[in-house]
VMD Tcl script that draws the C-alpha trace (Angstrom):
set ca {
  {109.84 97.47 80.85}
  {107.50 96.95 78.07}
  {109.16 93.39 77.74}
  {108.05 92.51 81.03}
  {104.53 93.52 80.27}
  {104.39 91.58 77.25}
  {105.57 88.71 79.01}
  {102.89 88.95 81.66}
  {100.17 89.61 79.08}
  {101.23 86.55 76.92}
  {101.18 84.55 80.27}
  {97.87 85.78 81.09}
  {96.53 84.75 77.71}
  {97.84 81.50 78.03}
  {96.29 80.78 81.36}
  {93.01 82.14 80.12}
  {92.98 80.12 77.35}
  {93.61 77.09 79.11}
  {90.41 77.45 81.30}
  {88.25 80.26 81.32}
  {86.83 79.24 84.71}
  {90.30 79.45 86.27}
  {90.81 83.04 84.93}
  {88.35 84.46 87.37}
  {90.37 86.34 89.85}
  {93.20 85.60 88.00}
  {93.21 88.71 85.52}
  {92.50 91.27 88.52}
  {95.39 89.53 90.58}
  {97.80 89.59 87.87}
  {97.30 92.85 87.18}
  {97.76 94.13 90.47}
  {100.76 91.58 91.12}
  {102.41 92.96 87.92}
  {102.12 96.56 89.57}
  {103.52 95.55 92.87}
  {106.32 93.50 91.46}
  {107.18 96.27 89.08}
  {107.58 98.63 91.95}
  {109.54 96.04 94.33}
  {112.29 95.85 92.15}
  {111.41 95.25 88.26}
  {109.55 91.67 89.04}
  {106.61 92.31 87.26}
  {106.21 88.87 85.45}
  {106.98 87.13 88.90}
  {104.46 89.34 90.52}
  {101.47 88.77 87.69}
  {102.28 84.84 88.11}
  {101.85 85.34 92.13}
  {98.81 87.58 91.67}
  {97.13 85.28 89.37}
  {97.36 82.30 91.72}
  {96.34 84.55 94.87}
  {93.48 86.27 92.99}
  {92.36 82.70 91.86}
  {92.44 81.23 95.24}
  {90.68 84.28 96.72}
  {87.90 83.85 93.94}
  {87.53 79.96 95.03}
  {87.27 81.03 98.74}
  {84.60 83.84 97.95}
  {82.54 81.12 95.75}
  {82.72 78.76 98.85}
  {81.63 81.50 101.12}
  {78.51 82.42 98.87}
  {77.57 78.95 98.50}
  {77.44 78.56 102.42}
  {75.42 81.57 103.06}
  {72.93 80.47 100.43}
  {73.00 77.00 101.96}
  {72.22 78.39 105.46}
  {69.75 80.80 104.16}
  {67.78 78.02 102.60}
  {67.72 76.11 105.75}
  {66.83 79.10 107.58}
  {63.95 79.42 105.50}
  {62.94 75.74 105.39}
  {62.93 75.77 109.20}
  {60.63 78.91 109.39}
  {58.41 77.06 107.12}
  {58.18 73.97 109.35}
  {57.74 75.74 112.31}
  {54.12 77.47 110.79}
}
mol new
graphics top color blue
foreach p $ca { graphics top sphere $p radius 0.5 }
foreach p [lrange $ca 0 end-1] q [lrange $ca 1 end] { graphics top cylinder $p $q radius 0.2 }
display resetview
């Protein structure tokens, strides 16, 4: 088990060094995936990799949604100003 955790931590460290922007979501997703993978049959490393990918994708989706909401809010404000 310690070997799997070491491998997962090393993998996450390498991914984090390659690009910090991509690490957002990866660390929390990787940790959750490692735990889930461990309980699903001692596949912590595989779970960490899957969790990292899923966490990163979820973060990208959240950022896109936030940008869309900000854009819509700005458009609403501009329309309100034009009506006044």
